[in-house]
N, C-alpha and C positions, 0 to 999 in steps of 0.2 A: 152330877148332871141335873138333878132335880132342883138343887140350890141355884144353879145358874138360871134355870127357867123361871124360878120364883123371882130372882132379882130383876130379870128382864121384864117380867109382868108388872113388878112394882114401879120400874122406871117408866113404862108406858102409861101406868095409871097416873103418875105425877104429871107427865106431859099432857095427858088428857084433861086433868083438872085445871092446869094452867091455861090451856086453850079455851076451856069453857068460861073461865073468868075474864079472859082478854081475847075476845073473838077477833077484833080488828088486827091486833098484833100477830095473832096466830096465823091468819091468812096471808099476811105479808111475808111472815117468816117462811111459811110453806112454799110460797112462790119463789122466794130467793133460793131456798134449798133445792127446789126442783130445777131452777135455772142453772144453778151451779153444777148440779148433777148432770144435766144435759150437756153443758159446756165441757165438763171433764170427759164425758163419753165421746164427744166429737173430737177432742184433742187426742184422746187415746186412739180413736179410730184412724186419725190422720197419721199419727206417729208410728202406729204398729199395724199398718196395712199388710195383709198377707194375701197370697193367692188362694183361690178356691180349693185347689188341690191340697195345699198345706192345711187349710181349715178342715177339709174333709178327713185328711189323714189324722189331724190332731183330734178331731171329734171321735174318730173311730178308736183312737188309742187312749182317749180320756177315761179316767177311772170312774166307776159307778159309785154313787153316794149311798150311804147306809139307808135302808128302808125304814127303820124304826125311828129316825130322826128327821122330822119334817123340815126343821129350819136348815139343817145341813143339806137336805135335798134342794132347797131353794138356792142356797149358796152355790152348790155344784151346778145347778141349772143355769145360774147367772154366769158363772165362769165358763161354762160350756158354750152358751149362746147368749151373749149380752143383749142382742137386738130383741130377742123374744121377750126378755124380762122388761126391757124399756117400753115396749109396746103395751105389755100387760099393765105396767105401772101407769102409763098414760091413760088407759081406759078405765081402770078400776082404782086409780090412786085416790080419788076423792072419797070413795066409799070406805076404803081401808083407813084413810086418814081420819074420817069422821068417827069410825068405830074406836080407833086408838085414842082419839081425843076424849071421847066420852068415858073410856075406861080410865084414862090417866087423871081425869078430873076428880074421880072418886078417891084416888090413892095419893096424889101429890098435893102438897100445900103450895100457896103462892110464893113463899120465900124459897122453897126448894126449887120451884121452876125458875125463879129469877136468877138464883145462883147458878143453876145449870146452864141457862142461856148465856150468862156472862162468861162462864168458862168456855162455852162454844165460840162466843165472839172473840175471846182472846186467842183461842186456837186458830180461828179464821184469820185474825190479824197477823198472827205469827207465821202462818203458812198461807200466803196469798196464792191465788191461782195463777199459774204461769201459762202464758200463751204458747202455741206451737212454734212461733217464730223465735221466741226467746229460748226455747229448748234447743232448737237447731243452732242458734248462735252460740249457746253455751257448749254444745257438742263440738262445733267448729273451733271454738276457742280452746277447748280441752285438747282437741287434736293438734292445734297449732303449738300449744304448750308442750305436748308430747314430742312433736317434730323438732322444736327448738332444743329440747333436752337431748333428743337423739343426735341432732347436729352438733351440739356442744360436746357430747360424748365422743362422736366421731372425730371432731377436731382435736380433742385431747389425745385420742388414740393415734391420729395421724401425726401429731407433733411428737408423740412418744416414739412412733415407728420411724419418723424422720431423724430424730436424734439417735436412735439405735442404728439407722442406716449410715448416718454420718460417722458414727463411732466405728462401725464395721468397715467403712471405706478407709478411714484412717488406719485401722489395724491392717487392712488388706494392703494399702500402699506401703505401710511400714514393713510388712512381711515381704512384699514384692521387692522393695528397695534392698532389704537384707539379702534376699535370694539373688537379685541381680549383682550385688556386690560380691557375694560368695562365688557366683557363677563366673563373673568377670575375673576374679582372682584365680579361680581354677583354670580358666582359659589362658591367662598370662603364665601360669606355672607350666601348663602343657607346652605353650609356645617357647618358654625358656628351656624346657627339656629338649624340644626339637632343635632349638638353636645350639644347644650344647652338643647334641649329636651331630649337627652339621659342622660344628667347629672341629670335633674329633674326626669326622669324615674328611674334611678338607686337609687337616693336619696329616692324616694317614695317606691320602691320595696324592698330596703334593710331592712326596718323595717318589711315588711310583709314576705319576703322570706329569707332574710339573707344577709351576706356580708363576704368578706375576712378580716380576722383579723390576724395581725402579732403576732407571739408568738416566744419566745426564746427557742431554742433547743440546749442545751449546749452552744457553742460559736457562733452559727449562728441563724439568724432569719428566720423563715419559715412562710408562709401564709397558714392559715387554714380557712375553711368555718364555719361560725357561723350562725345557723338557725335563721330566723325571728320569730316574735310572732305568726303568723298564723300557721306555720309549728309546732311550739312548742305546740300550743293549740291542734292541731289535734293529735299530738303524746301523749300529756297528756290525751286527751279524750280516745284514744285507750288504754292507760295504765289503766285508770279507768274502762273501759269496761272489760279489761282483769282481773282486780282485782275482779269486780262484778261477772264475769263469774266463776272465781276460787271459790269465796265464795258460789255461788249457787251450784256449783258442790260438794263442801264439804257438804253443807246442804243436798243435794240429797243423797250423800253417807251415811251420818249419819242416815237419815230416813230409808235408805235401811238396814243399819246395825241394827237399832232398830227393824225394822220389822222382820228381820231374828231371832234376839234374842228372841223377844216376841213370835214368832211362835213356837220356840222350847220349851219355858216354858209352853205355852198353850197346846201344845200336851202332855206334861208330866202331867199336872194337870187336863186338860179337865174341867176346871171350869170357872165361870164368862164368859160365852159365849157371853152375851150381851155386856159386857165391851170390849171383843175382837173385836166384830163387830164395835162398835163405834170407838175404837182406829184404827182399820184398815181403816175405812172411813176417819178419820182425816189424816192419813199418805198418803193415795192416793190423797186427795185434795192438800196436801202440795207438793206432787210430781208433780201433774198437774200444780200447780201454778209456781213451780220452772221451769218446762219444758217450760211453756209459757214465763216466764221471760228470759230464755236462748234463745228462738227463737227471741225475740225482740232484745236482745243484739247482736245476730248474724247479724241481719239486719243492726243495727246501725254500727256494726263493718265493715260490707261490704261497707257501704256508706262512712265511715271515711277512709277506706283503698283506695277506689276509689278517694276520695278527696286528700288524701296524695300522691297518684300516680301522679295526675295532678299537684300538688304543686311541686313535685320532678322534673317533666319535666320543669315546669316554672323556678325552681331553677337552673337547668342545663343551660337553655338558659340565665338566668340572670348572672350566673357565667361566661359563655362564653363572653357575651357582656361586663361584667365588666373587664375581662382580656384584651379584645381588646381595651376598652376605656382607661385603664391604660397604655397600650403599646402606644396608639396613643398620649396620653398626654406627654409621654417621647420623642416622635419624635421631632427632632430639625434640621432645622427649620420646622415649621408646613406648610404643603401644599407648598412644593417647586415647582418652575416652571423649568422643565427639558428641556434643549436644546431650550429654548424660544418657546416651542411648546406644551409640555404635562403638563397640570395643574393638579397636584396631589390633591386628595380629601381625602376620608376616608381610613383608614387602613383596608385591607381585611384579612391579615394574616401575620405571622412572623415565620421565620425559624431560623436555626443556624446562617447563615451568609447572610440572605436576608430578605427583607420586601416586601410585595405585597400591592400596593395601588390602589384604584380605581382612575382613572384619566380621563381627557377629552382632546382629540386631538383638538387643536385650529386651525389646518389647514384643517383636514378632517371633523371636526365637528362631532365627534363620541366618545362614551365612550370607554375606553380601560383599561387595567390593566398594571401597571408599576411595574416590579419586580426589585428592587434595590439590587444589590450585593455589599457587603462590604468586603474589604480586611482587615484582622486583622493587625493593625499597628505593632504588635509585631512579625509578621511573617518575616522570612528572604526573600531575593529576590527569592530564589529558590522555596519556598513555594508559594509566590505570583504568580510567573510565572506559576507554575503548576495549581493553581486555575484558573487563566485567561485562560490558555490553555484548561482546562476542560470545562469552561463556553463557550468559543468560539466553542468548539467541539459540545457541546449541542445545541447551536444556529444554527450551520451549519446543524446538523441533523434535527432539528425542522423545519427549513426553507423549507426543501425538502418535508415535509409531508403536502400534501394538501388533506384534506378529511373533509367531513361534520361533522364527529364525533371526530375530533382532533382540539384542540384549535390552532388557527392560530397565527403565529409569525409575527408581523408587522415591527418591527424596533429594532435596537440596538444603544444606545447612551452612550458615555463616559461622566461621570459627573465630576470627578476629578481623581487624581492619585490613590486614594484608593477606588473608587466606579464606577460602571457603571450600566446601566439600560437596560433591555429588555422589549419591549412593546408588549403585548399579547392581544388577543381578550378577551373582557370582557364578563363574564357570569353572568347574573343577578340573577341566582338561587343559592341555597346552594350546598354543596357537599354530596355525598352518606353517608359519615360518620355522618354528622349532621342530615341527614334524619333518619338514623338508631337510633341515640340517642333519637330522638323525638318520633318515632313511633315503635321502637324496632323490629317489624316484618313487612315485606312487603309481600303482597299477591303474590302467585306463578305466576299468570298471569302478574302482573306488574314487578316482578323480572325478568321474562323471556324477557320482552320487553326491560328492561334496559340492560340485558346481551347481547341481540342480537346486540345492537348498539355498545357495547364495543368490541364484537367479530368482527364486521364489521371494526372497526378501526385497530384492531390487524391483521386482514386478509390483509388489505391494506399495513400494515407495513411489513408483512412477504412475500408478493408477489412482492414487488418492486425490482429493480435491486440490491440494497444493502439491504439485510434483516436486520431488526432491532428487537432486544429483548428489551422490555420496562424494565423489571427486577424490577420495583418498583410499580407494579400494586396493588392498595389498594383502599378502599372506599374514602380516602382523595383526591385521584387523579382522581376521577370520578365526573365531575361537571354537573349541570343541567342548561340549557339555553333555555328558550322559548319552553319547551316540548321536547328538544333534549338532548342527553347525549354527553358530550365532555370529551375526554381523554387529560390529561395534565401532566406536570413534567417529562421531559426526562433527568433528571440529572444523572441517573444511567444506561441509556440505553446502549446496546451493539450492535455494527455494525458487521455483518458477512461479510466476504469477498465473492466476487462473486463465484458462483459454489460451495459454501460450505454451510453446514447446521448446523455446530457446531463450537464452539470456546472454547478455554481454559479459565477457570475462573481465573481471576487475581485479583479480588476485593472481596475476601472472607471476610465475616464479615459485609459487607455493606448490606443495604436494611432493610426491615421490616420483622422480623423473622416469624410472624404468617402466612405470605402469600408466603413464599419461599419453594421450594420443597426440598426433602432430599438430592439430589445431591449437593446442595449449602452448605451443612454442613459436607460433607464427608472430613475426614482428610487424604487425600492422594494426591500425586502430579499429575499434568496434568489432573485435573478434567475438563471434557467436558460438556458444556451446550448448549442448543438449544432454539428455540422458545417455546418448551414444558414447560419451566419455567413459561411463562405467562399462559399456560393452567392450571397448578396447581393453580395459583393465582385465575383464573376464578372459579374453583371448590370451593375454600375457600370462595370467595365472595358470590357465590350463596347459599352455606350452611348458611352463616351468615345472608343473607337477608331473607330466608324462615324460619329459626329456631331461629333467634334472638341471636345467640351465635356462637363463632368460633369453628371449629371442633377440633382444636389442640391448647393447651396452653391458654385456656380461663381463664381470671383473672390472668395470669402470666405476669411477666415482661420479657423483652428481655434477660436480664442477666440470669434469672432463666431458661428460655427456652434453652439457650445455655448450662448452667451448667448441667441440667437434661437431655439433649439430647432428648428433647421432639419430635422434628420433625424427627430426625433420627429413633425414635422408633414408628413412626406413620404408622404402617403396615396395620392397619384396621380402617375403618371409622364406627363410631357408631352413628346411627340416633336416635334422641329423639322420644318418643311416640307422643308428641304433639308439634306443630300443625300437622294436617293431610296434608301430601304432597303426590303427585302422585308418582307412581312407576317409571314413565319415568323420573321425576326430580331426583329421587334417583339414577337411573342408569346413568344419565348424570354426576352427582357428582362423582360417583364411577369411571367412565371413566377418568374424569379429575384428580382425586386424586389417581390414580394408582401409587404405590410406585416405581415400576420399570419404568425408563424413556423410555425404548425401547417399553414397552407395552402401554404406555400412549398415548392418542390421541394427534395429532398435531393441529395447529390452523385451518387448512382447514377442517379436520374431525369434529372438534367441531362446526365450523361455519355452515357447510352444513348438519349437522345431522337432522333427522326428528323432534326431540324435539324442536330445536331452530327455524327451518324454518316453523313449523306448527302454 
């Protein structure tokens, strides 16, 4: 430490000697050094401004300088409070400088001072003083460089993540495609097993219940149902019972005739009273025996008729499944994949120009129904365009109908130039028509529950901005799905303009005649129809559910109904004696089947009546 003090004293002596020999240069140099010192202090003050609280806290926490080192105390004092040192330097700077100059003159030579000053000048040139603005600009530039580096790094990371994402998407799509292929193949195998079981079932049941047999009728072949052995046996047993009953009835009548003849003779002769008594006893015993046999035959006949009824129901189900299986066998190709998404399975039904398949959505993983529309290749372009226009109109109307009791329309896909597909909500139950074929009659309470849901769907259609007439309401278009009733098939629906309640009928002759009102058959121009068309259909459906038959045209074909003008003459509704139905139900049917359209209920009145809402 003492060596360092001696070196600093010798340096000061050299500087003092130099300044004594060159007083003019020394004063200028001192002024420049002082000016630079002040400028540096000002720039430091601007760049490193702090709050008074920070200064006070820093002063409190600032370490104490060693007492035995006066130079260190000055340095610590300057670092602790630069302002105070600057003020002291301003006041006593000249005195200290003069003392230092005088001391340095004695110790330093002129050459030493010159070399020392040159070295200082070089250092000053090498390290020019920077202004505060330049420092701020440099800091901003440094921050911009850091920002660009960060952005560049983020872009690189983003590109890397995007490439990884694309790779994951490709892997996911490939995995999804493999999964869909495997799933579709599994579904087809399951469907193949079901079809094989159905084939075995039909083969087994056709001997018991019967089958369709082709027969020639003039120049064409027609398919007729031929009963199986079990139905034949029951019918033969019923015929035998009928023959026995007829024979016993004849014996009974013969005994009765003999008794009456013998009684007349005995009254005339009044003889052989004992023989008369014995003969009368034998006749009475025969009559009792015959009566007993007849009662047994009656019970057997009732049992056989009940068995035959069940067999007939099974036969109808078998005939329905047989037709569907035969139609499914004709489908080519079997189980097509539509739009690489919808895997078709079993056939649900077939119409004039469409087929409805049960299908599975490989993207949404849900069951659906695919209705495939076929264009007749023999149609001209105008007919094809009209059919497509009609189908697109039906889809557009159906898409707008969102209701719990209306089958939802999911999608529409083009298959090829002559066919397209509409994807619908799948209903796992049967339709009302098949239900009526199986059970004949539905209890009034259950029928009212079904009708309430159908009316809810119709009320939604009639209260929308564009009122819609279904126009083809029938049991075949009422489906069951998980305890709910769904309305479907809007192929013949009519759309009413806004602020209108009626529309001119332009499609006379279409629809199902048993369920259409009289105004649809009137032979006059400008026939007006309204939503009351569906109210008439509601009345017919309720009548059919509770009584097991149609109110008008039962057992008739559509051609016969049109020729005999059955619906046009349906002025009065006749209710059967059985089964027993409440008067409220009959009144509701009468309100719906009112001949005059003006007096007939509308959808709102039918839906909110006490009978339906109770």
